[in-house]
C-alpha positions in Angstrom: 162.5 163.3 189.9 161.7 166.6 191.6 164.4 168.3 193.6 162.1 170.6 195.6 162.6 170.6 199.3 160.3 168.1 201.0 157.1 169.3 202.7 155.5 165.9 203.5 156.1 163.4 206.2 154.8 159.8 206.4 154.4 158.2 209.8 153.6 154.5 209.8 151.4 153.7 212.9 149.6 150.5 212.0 151.7 148.2 214.3 149.9 146.2 217.0 152.3 147.1 219.9 152.3 143.6 221.2 155.3 144.2 223.4 153.2 146.5 225.6 150.2 144.2 226.1 147.8 144.4 227.8 148.2 148.2 227.8 147.9 148.3 224.0 144.9 145.9 223.8 142.6 148.9 223.2 145.1 151.8 223.2 147.6 152.3 220.3 151.2 152.1 221.4 151.7 155.5 219.8 149.3 157.0 222.4 151.2 155.8 225.4 152.2 158.9 227.4 155.8 160.1 227.6 155.4 162.3 230.6 152.3 164.2 229.6 152.2 163.9 225.8 151.6 160.8 223.8 154.7 159.5 222.0 153.1 160.3 218.6 152.9 164.0 219.4 156.6 164.3 219.8 157.1 162.7 216.4 154.7 165.1 214.7 156.3 168.1 216.5 159.7 167.0 215.2 158.4 166.9 211.6 156.8 170.3 211.9 160.0 171.8 213.4 161.8 170.6 210.3 159.4 172.3 208.0 157.2 169.3 207.2 153.7 170.5 207.7 151.8 167.9 205.6 151.7 164.7 207.7 150.3 161.4 206.5 149.7 158.7 209.1 149.5 155.2 207.8 147.1 153.5 210.2 145.4 150.2 211.0 142.5 148.9 213.0 141.8 150.4 216.5 143.8 153.6 215.8 140.9 156.1 215.9 142.2 157.6 219.1 145.2 158.9 217.1 142.8 160.9 214.9 140.8 162.0 218.0 144.0 163.3 219.6 144.8 165.6 216.7 141.2 166.7 216.2 139.2 169.3 218.0 137.5 168.4 221.3 135.0 171.2 221.6 133.4 170.0 224.9 136.8 169.9 226.6 137.8 173.3 225.2 134.5 174.8 226.4 135.0 173.3 229.8 138.6 174.6 230.1 137.6 178.0 228.8 134.8 178.2 231.4 137.2 177.4 234.2 139.7 180.0 232.9 142.3 177.3 232.6 144.2 179.0 229.7 147.4 177.0 230.3 145.8 173.6 229.7 143.6 175.0 226.9 146.7 176.1 225.1 148.2 172.7 225.4 145.1 171.1 224.0 145.2 173.5 221.0 148.9 172.6 220.4 148.0 169.1 219.2 145.1 170.4 217.1 147.0 173.1 215.3 150.3 171.3 214.7 150.0 170.4 211.1 147.8 169.3 208.2 147.3 165.7 209.2 145.9 163.0 206.9 145.1 159.3 207.5 145.1 156.3 205.3 144.6 152.6 206.2 147.4 150.2 205.4 145.0 147.3 205.1 147.0 144.1 205.0 150.1 144.8 207.2 152.9 143.6 205.1 155.9 145.4 206.6 157.4 148.9 206.7 158.1 148.9 203.0 154.5 148.2 202.3 153.4 151.0 204.7 155.6 153.4 202.8 154.2 152.2 199.5 150.6 152.9 200.7 151.6 156.6 200.9 152.6 156.8 197.2 149.5 158.6 195.9 149.6 161.2 198.7 153.3 161.9 198.3 153.4 162.1 194.5 156.7 162.6 192.7 158.7 164.5 195.3 161.1 163.5 198.1 159.5 163.0 201.5 160.4 162.0 205.1 159.4 158.9 207.0 159.4 159.0 210.8 159.0 155.9 212.9 157.2 156.5 216.2 159.4 154.2 218.3 162.3 156.6 218.0 162.0 159.9 219.7 164.8 162.4 218.9 165.5 165.1 221.4 164.5 168.5 220.0 167.8 169.9 221.0 169.5 167.6 218.4 167.8 168.4 215.1 168.5 165.2 213.2 165.7 165.5 210.6 166.6 169.1 209.6 170.2 167.9 209.0 168.9 165.0 206.9 166.8 167.4 204.8 169.8 169.6 204.2 171.9 166.6 203.1 169.2 165.4 200.7 169.0 168.9 199.2 172.7 169.0 198.7 173.3 165.4 197.5 170.0 164.2 196.2 168.8 160.6 196.3 167.7 159.3 199.7 169.1 159.8 203.2 169.0 157.4 206.2 169.7 158.2 209.8 172.5 156.0 211.3 173.8 155.6 214.8 176.8 153.7 216.1 175.6 150.8 218.3 177.5 148.0 220.1 178.3 145.1 217.8 176.3 142.8 220.1 173.1 144.8 219.4 173.5 145.2 215.6 171.2 142.2 215.0 168.3 144.3 216.2 168.6 146.9 213.4 169.1 147.4 209.7 172.8 147.8 209.2 174.7 149.9 206.7 177.9 149.4 204.8 179.3 152.9 204.1 182.3 154.9 203.0 183.4 158.3 204.3 182.7 161.7 202.7 184.2 165.1 203.2 181.6 165.7 206.0 182.2 164.2 209.4 178.6 163.3 209.9 177.8 162.1 206.4 178.6 158.8 204.7 177.9 157.3 201.4 175.8 154.1 201.9 177.0 151.3 199.7 174.8 148.5 201.1 172.2 147.6 203.7 171.2 144.4 205.4 168.2 143.9 207.7 169.1 142.6 211.2 172.3 140.7 210.4 174.0 138.4 212.8 176.8 140.3 214.6 179.5 138.3 212.9 178.1 139.1 209.4 177.3 142.8 210.0 179.2 145.1 207.6 179.6 147.8 210.3 178.3 148.9 213.6 176.2 151.6 211.9 172.5 150.9 212.7 169.6 152.4 210.7 167.3 154.3 213.1 163.8 155.5 212.4 164.3 158.6 210.3 164.4 158.6 206.4 164.3 161.2 203.7 163.4 159.3 200.5 163.4 159.9 196.9 160.0 159.2 195.2 162.0 156.6 193.2 161.5 154.3 196.2 157.9 153.7 195.2 158.8 152.0 191.9 161.5 150.0 193.7 159.0 148.9 196.5 156.5 147.7 193.9 159.1 145.3 192.6 160.6 144.3 196.0 159.6 140.8 197.1 158.9 139.9 200.7 162.1 139.6 202.7 162.9 138.9 206.3 159.8 137.8 208.2 157.8 137.5 205.0 157.4 141.3 204.9 158.3 143.9 202.3 161.4 145.5 203.9 162.2 149.2 203.3 165.8 148.2 203.9 165.7 145.9 200.8 164.4 148.8 198.7 167.1 151.1 200.0 169.7 148.5 199.1 168.5 148.7 195.5 168.4 152.5 195.6 172.0 152.5 196.7 173.1 150.9 193.5 170.9 153.1 191.2 172.2 156.2 189.4 171.4 159.7 190.7 169.6 160.4 187.4 167.1 157.7 188.3 166.6 159.0 191.8 169.1 156.6 193.3 172.0 157.0 195.7 171.7 156.7 199.5 173.5 159.0 202.0 173.7 158.4 205.7 173.7 161.0 208.5 175.5 159.7 211.5 173.6 160.8 214.5 175.4 161.4 217.8 172.7 163.1 219.7 170.0 162.1 222.2 167.6 159.4 221.0 164.9 157.8 223.1 163.7 154.3 222.2 160.0 153.8 223.2 159.6 150.5 221.4 160.8 148.4 224.3 159.4 148.4 227.8 162.6 149.1 229.7 163.8 151.7 227.2 160.4 153.3 227.3 160.7 153.8 231.0 164.2 155.2 230.6 162.9 157.6 228.0 160.2 158.9 230.4 162.8 159.4 233.2 165.2 161.2 230.9 162.7 163.5 229.4 161.1 164.3 232.7 164.5 165.0 234.2 165.2 167.6 231.5 161.9 169.4 231.9 162.2 172.8 233.6 158.8 172.3 235.3 159.4 168.8 236.6 163.2 168.1 236.4 164.6 169.8 239.6 162.2 168.1 242.0 162.1 164.8 240.1 165.8 164.5 239.9 166.2 165.0 243.7 163.5 162.4 244.3 165.2 160.0 241.8 168.5 160.4 243.6 167.0 159.6 246.9 165.1 156.6 245.5 168.2 155.1 243.9 170.2 155.6 247.1 167.5 154.0 249.1 167.4 151.0 246.8 171.2 150.7 247.0 171.1 150.7 250.8 168.4 148.1 250.8 170.4 145.9 248.4 173.5 146.3 250.6 171.6 145.4 253.7 170.1 142.4 252.1 173.5 141.3 250.9 175.0 141.7 254.4 172.2 139.7 256.0 172.7 136.9 253.5 176.4 136.8 254.2 175.8 136.6 257.9 173.3 133.8 257.5 175.8 131.7 255.5 178.7 132.3 257.8 
């Protein structure tokens, strides 16, 4: 297996986004705005900032707006140029000039492992990153760069891990791991997809960032459908964890303690928008003041309603 530093990122975007219906009936969930950029642009920006300038999106039906977003829009550019609106023109160019972006159809959607396997021909025989669009990582906490560094030092594959409450571990892939001489790095000894809380080997959840050895492709070809009848990337990583380094095996984990925004759930999506807007220099100061006033108003209204209810029952 090659030991060269990865330059390619794979972003699976073939999901239907059913949790956001009807908004996602005709609009990919990855194009839902997080303040003033679609969620997918944050993910591509993260890859580029980590030095991954060759991006492959594994798409499905009704995803053409993703391609349109990262393509030129000559009519819009001409209109903004004619108006002298250089600020918005620059922001339009940002998406177009981010990276070399390629697209391939997944076809039959058979799980995350299958989506990764579809990328095999494009990736070739070198390590690569996989970024899931539901997880946005704050640019001030460079998780992916750290993962690439760990992969370069230790070889094999690297997964991103985050401590979650035990009651939530059934929502994630879960890692069994042992400590290393680095505080933020563990050696992964096993993985299980969405275990019941009482059966989970730890509270370390796998979140949506991976740096994978190309050995994963051979493993995925032999991985039978698992949970939900889908080819699970977690199952392939479980196999890689038991393989020798000479065969491209071994799995390390980077324990992430930074800011992560989950956009795969409606409530968490709204929280992500609020948090990111609050941290923006151009929006934050005014927005945070309004937000404080809004929360105080809601608390007063709830208190008044409670007091009225108590009087009515006394």
